[in-house]
C-alpha positions, 0 to 999 in steps of 0.5 A, a space after each residue: 500500500 502506498 504512503 499516500 494511501 496509508 496517510 489517507 487511511 490514518 486520517 480517515 480513522 482519526 478524523 472520520 468523514 461525515 455527510 455535509 448535509 445530515 452530518 452522519 458519519 460516512 459508512 463503507 457503502 458511501 465510497 467507491 474502491 475505498 475512496 469517498 465519492 464525495 462527503 454525502 451519505 448514501 441516503 442524502 446522495 440518493 435524494 439529490 436526483 431521481 435515478 428512475 427519470 429520463 435524463 436529457 443528453 443535451 442539457 442534463 435535465 431530468 424529465 421526458 425527452 422529445 421523440 428523437 431521444 436526443 434532447 428535451 423541450 427545454 433545449 429548443 427554447 432557444 437551441 443551446 450551443 454547448 455540446 452536452 451538459 451534465 447535472 446532479 439533478 433538477 433544481 428541486 427538493 433536497 438539492 434546491 434546499 442545499 444549493 440555497 444553503 450553500 449560497 446563504 451560508 457561503 458554504 465553501 465545503 458544500 460547494 467543493 463537495 458538489 464539485 466532487 460529486 459532479 467529478 465522479 459523474 463526469 468519469 462515466 462520460 466523454 466530458 472527461 476528454 475536456 482540455 480544461 475546466 473553467 467556472 463562469 465568472 461573476 462580476 468583480 463587484 458581486 464577488 467582493 460583495 458576496 466574498 464567495 463564488 460557488 462556480 469556482 469552488 465547484 470547479 476545484 472539486 471537479 478538478 480534484 476528482 477528474 484531474 482535468 486542469 482548471 483555469 479560472 482566468 479564461 472568462 471575465 464578466 465585464 459588467 454587473 447584471 440583474 439577478 437572473 432569478 427575477 427575470 423571464 426567459 427572454 429577459 435573461 438572455 437580454 440581461 446576459 448579452 455581451 456581459 462576458 469576454 475572453 480575459 486572455 490566453 489561447 484556447 484555439 482547438 480546446 475542449 472546455 468544460 464550463 461550470 456553474 451552480 444552476 442552469 435554468 434558461 441556459 442564458 448564461 451558459 449560452 453567452 459563455 459558450 458563444 464567447 469561447 467558440 468565437 475565441 476558437 474553442 473546438 467544443 464546449 461542455 457544461 457541468 452544473 449542480 442543478 438544472 432548473 426547469 421552471 422558468 417561462 
């Protein structure tokens, strides 16, 4: 057994991990091949998504697919430019509750663990071939005001599990925007238009995994995707903690 593995085992015995939702100690069944999936117990992890639901291969939403089986109705309102998206589950129930808690408490641990959970889900997809992972940034004033950027920490968790290099300086938010949750679908796309640009660096031919906490209308994801594709990215994927399905 390697020294690194022994060190991890010693730490796990002295400081046993607990679920970051219910605080119960994690059991053997909460790990894969001896390594934690993320700091969620099996019970809580099972409530974050619906394993019986159809899942849209395009946008990651849980729910009925169109007859083609390649996307759901949400993907056509309007058509979204990223190649595929993955989400832990829909923005409802326990997942919604914990995302709101993460933001309210500025809970860095929870954001990181959501990223680790996404990272393990990504291992079973072709997203793992992405050249790098990058968060969708918020405006500097909002970051200063909140002291917290969930997408950045979620990206850290994905990087830890998958090993995909992380670069959080690819995109820049150029102006403050209204909160998307207060707007209709058309207003959300108008609100985000022109708000992002490339900060610097060469991404020509890259396959990029964009990260955010919640995707509802897809307006923010679409704006970021367009900017990356125009800068020469070959393909853009999305990874989000939750897929919102309730905006009209």
